[in-house]
N, C-alpha and C positions, 0 to 999 in steps of 0.2 A: 947803269941805276933803273935806267927803263922797264929791266926785264925785272931788274927787285920789286920795282911796285907794282908792276903788274903781277907777280906772280902775290905780292903781299895781299895785293887783290881781290885774287882769286883764292885763297887762304881763307880769308874773312870775311868771305861771298861761303864760302862751302859750309865754316862753322854758323856764320849764322843760319843757313837752312837747315843744316842739324839740329839745331836748337830751340827753331819751329819747329820742327817735325816733332821731338821729345817732348814741347810744351803741349801741343794737339794731340800727344798719345795721352799725358800725364793726364790732359782735360779731359778726355775721354772716357778715363778709368774712374771720375769723379762722379755723384750726381749734381747735375747742374746747377743746387740752388748754392754749392759750393763753387763754382769761377765763374757766376754772372758778368764777368766782363771780360776781355780776351788780353787783357794786358799781362805782360811776363810775372810783376809783383801779384796779384789778384790771382793768377794761376798755382803759384808758388805758396801762397798765402792760405787756398782753399786746402791744396793737396796737404799742407800744414796741420789742419782743420781737421780732413776728414780722417789722416791717419790718426790722430789722437780722439776722435768717435771710433774709428776701429779698437784703438787700442782698448777701449773703455768697454767696448761690446764683448771684446773676448775676453776682458776679468769680469763682465758676469756671467760669460758662461760659463768660465773658470771657478768662478763661486759655486753654481747650480751643479755642476758637475761635481764638487767636491760633495753637497749635500748630498745628493744623490747613492755616490759612492759611500758613504760614511751611512746614509742607513743602509746599503747591501753589504755591509763588511760583515764576515762572522765574528764571533765572540771572542774576546780574548787578543784578535789580531787588529794592532795600532792601523787608524786610517793611516797616508799620505798625507805629509803638510801644506797643509792649502797656498797655492800659486808659486808653488815649488819650483815649477818652469817658467817664472818670470828673471829669473835669479842665475844670470851666467860666472861673474868670477865678484861678487857681493864683497866687497871691501869689513864684513860684519856679520856673521854666519850663526843663526841660535840652530841652527843643528851642528854645529861643534862644537855645543858647551856637553851634547851627548857623552857618554862613558863610552868609549870604542870597543869594540865586541871582535873578537877574532874572529877572520873571516872564513866565513864557507868554504869558499873553493878561487882559483888564480883570480876568477871575474872578480869576484868580490873586493879580492884586494887591488887588483888592479882600480877597481871603483878609487877607495879609501884611499889611494896611492895621490889619483887623479886628485882630488878634495883635499888633501893636503898642500899638493902643487900649487891651487888657486891661492894661494896664501889671505883666507878670510882670518879675520879675527874672532875668535868664541864671544858671544852676547848674551847676554840674557836678558833683555828687552828688545830688541830690532833684527832685523835681515836689514841692513842696506848695500847699496849696488847705485853706486854716484858716473856716469862718464859726461866728458866733455866736449863739444866741439867749438872751437872757437870761443866769443864770448856765452856757450850754452853751455847748460848744464842738465843733465834731467839726471831725477833723484828719485831713484825705488826705496819703499821702507815698507814693512810690513813689521804687524806691531801685534800689540792685543788691544784691544779697545779701551778707552779711561779717557774721564770725565774732560772735557774743552784741552784733548791731543792737539787737536788740529791749527785751533788759533792758534793756542802757543806756539807750538812751530812753526808757523806760517811770519808770526810776531819776531820771533827768531833769529828766523830765517832773514829779516827785512831786517831786521839790528846789525846782521852780517853781513848787509850791502848785496842779498841774493831775490834777485824781484821774480817774484809769482807770477809768470807766462801764463800757464793752463795747468791746471788739475784735476785731476781722476780721482776719485775715493769707492772704493768698492770694497764691501762687508764680506765673509763666510762665518758665521758665529761666531765665539769673539773675539776674532782675528780680524784685520784691515789692512787692506793694501792702499800707501800711499803712491802716486805715480805724480811726479810737477816736474814741469820744463820751467828753467830759470834762469834770467839774465843775472851775471856776473857782469855788475857793476866796475867801472876806472878805479873806485875807490876801494874796492872788493881786498881783505886781505888773505882771503885763501886762495890759492894760485894752482892748487892741484885737486886729482878728484879723493884723493888720501884725504886732503884738509877739508871739504866740503864735506864727506863721507863720514870722519869725528865730531866734525862738528854737529850734523844731524843728531851722530848717533847721541851726542853730551847730552843733547836737547831732551829727546826722549829719556834716556835715563835720567835724568835732574827728574824730570818729570813723575815717573815713578817712584824719585826715592822722595820724593814732597809728598804724595799720599798715600806713603807705605806712615811715615812717619803722622802724617796726619791721624790714621787710621791709628 
């Protein structure tokens, strides 16, 4: 018993030492303003805010790169879709609505098979990708700019008991990319990434339909 107790103490001491080393390394990677206090909670919270700030900067750089690339595109050559690199396996994809063209080579055929294997549903209104870690969901949505769209999106998500903790928004031409960190409340009826993605897609789809009716 005494041997087991001493082993447990040694293991716990090593775990705390390793955790402190990781936290120190994490704090050293951030500007001092993000971790003014040295306790664990402050360092982790500062890291989250710093990553979100970096994400917003990357989105802004992506928008700037897209604008520059569009200016250099030759006549008749289609520019690449904005923010395409921000989506890995979206639940809904606007690119899936385009008519398929025969692949020019094996590489193109493999790319088409990979896109089909991703399981993205075709969409005419938005690219939507949702990931969940425990009770937090990350929602990324690329859509056309629409009046009052963001406000209506936030209100509707709140109605689904999804609380917005952090929001980034970056525009490129007539397109806008939303990146939202959501808290999935205990009484939320949406329990999977597909359900949250479908709800977000339906919100934007409803906004577009209503605007078309008004027009």
